[in-house]
C-alpha positions in Angstrom: 7.9 5.8 -30.1 11.0 4.5 -28.3 12.4 8.0 -28.1 9.2 9.3 -26.5 9.2 6.5 -23.9 12.9 6.9 -23.1 12.4 10.7 -22.7 9.5 10.1 -20.3 11.6 7.7 -18.3 14.4 10.2 -18.1 12.1 13.1 -17.1 10.4 11.0 -14.4 13.8 9.8 -13.1 15.3 13.3 -13.0 12.2 14.8 -11.3 12.2 11.9 -8.8 15.8 12.4 -7.8 15.3 16.2 -7.6 12.3 15.8 -5.3 14.0 13.1 -3.1 16.8 15.6 -2.3 14.3 18.2 -0.9 14.1 18.8 2.9 10.3 18.2 3.3 8.5 14.9 3.6 5.8 15.4 0.9 8.3 16.1 -1.9 10.3 13.1 -0.9 7.2 10.9 -1.0 6.3 12.4 -4.4 9.9 11.8 -5.6 9.8 8.1 -4.7 6.5 7.8 -6.5 8.0 9.4 -9.6 11.0 7.0 -9.4 8.6 4.0 -9.1 6.6 5.2 -12.1 9.9 5.5 -14.1 10.9 1.9 -13.2 7.4 0.7 -14.1 7.6 2.3 -17.5 11.1 0.8 -18.0 9.9 -2.7 -17.1 6.8 -2.3 -19.3 8.9 -1.2 -22.3 11.3 -4.1 -21.8 8.6 -6.4 -23.1 8.8 -4.8 -26.6 6.9 -1.7 -27.7 4.7 -3.0 -30.5 1.4 -1.3 -31.3 -1.5 -3.7 -32.0 0.5 -6.9 -31.3 -1.1 -9.7 -29.2 0.5 -10.3 -25.8 1.2 -14.0 -26.5 2.8 -15.9 -29.4 0.2 -17.1 -31.8 2.3 -18.9 -34.4 5.8 -20.1 -34.8 6.4 -18.1 -38.0 5.3 -14.7 -36.7 7.5 -13.2 -34.1 5.7 -9.9 -33.6 4.4 -10.3 -30.1 4.9 -8.5 -26.8 6.0 -10.3 -23.7 3.3 -10.7 -21.1 5.7 -11.2 -18.1 6.7 -7.5 -17.8 3.1 -6.5 -18.0 2.3 -8.8 -15.1 5.3 -7.5 -13.1 4.3 -3.8 -13.7 0.7 -4.5 -12.6 2.0 -6.1 -9.4 4.4 -3.2 -8.9 1.6 -0.7 -9.3 -0.5 -2.3 -6.6 2.4 -2.7 -4.2 3.4 0.9 -4.9 0.0 2.3 -4.1 0.0 0.4 -0.8 3.4 1.5 0.2 2.7 5.1 -0.7 -0.4 5.0 1.6 1.7 3.6 4.4 4.5 6.2 4.0 1.9 9.0 3.8 0.4 7.8 7.1 3.8 7.6 8.8 4.7 11.1 7.5 1.3 12.5 8.7 1.9 11.0 12.2 5.4 12.5 12.2 4.0 15.9 11.2 1.3 15.8 13.9 3.7 14.7 16.6 6.6 17.0 15.7 4.8 20.1 14.5 6.8 20.3 11.2 7.7 18.2 8.2 11.4 18.9 7.9 13.6 15.8 7.5 17.0 17.3 8.4 18.9 15.7 11.2 19.6 18.9 13.2 17.7 19.7 16.3 16.1 23.1 15.9 15.9 23.8 19.7 19.6 23.1 20.3 20.7 25.2 17.3 18.7 28.2 18.6 20.2 27.9 22.1 23.7 28.1 20.7 23.1 31.3 18.7 
């Protein structure tokens, strides 16, 4: 099970980094979402990956429990991530509507056409 979770974290991280390096706004936003999902899974797995174990310690002799703190952190991070994704999408939509394109490069297209 640990190999599956580690593979999922690696794939999400690789896809997120690849999408962040694109020159359009929507893939960059999607890439940051993938990176936040990878971090959330990493935080969740840091609280032990035990199937069927209670989230709190029931007795002092049995140490098969999962830590509830990473679960609470991930739940908070998911809510904040959804809010920030909505804000960034609205900013990207406003930039697209005002500029007419969604390129994120730093070159001025009009100035480069005048030079050629």
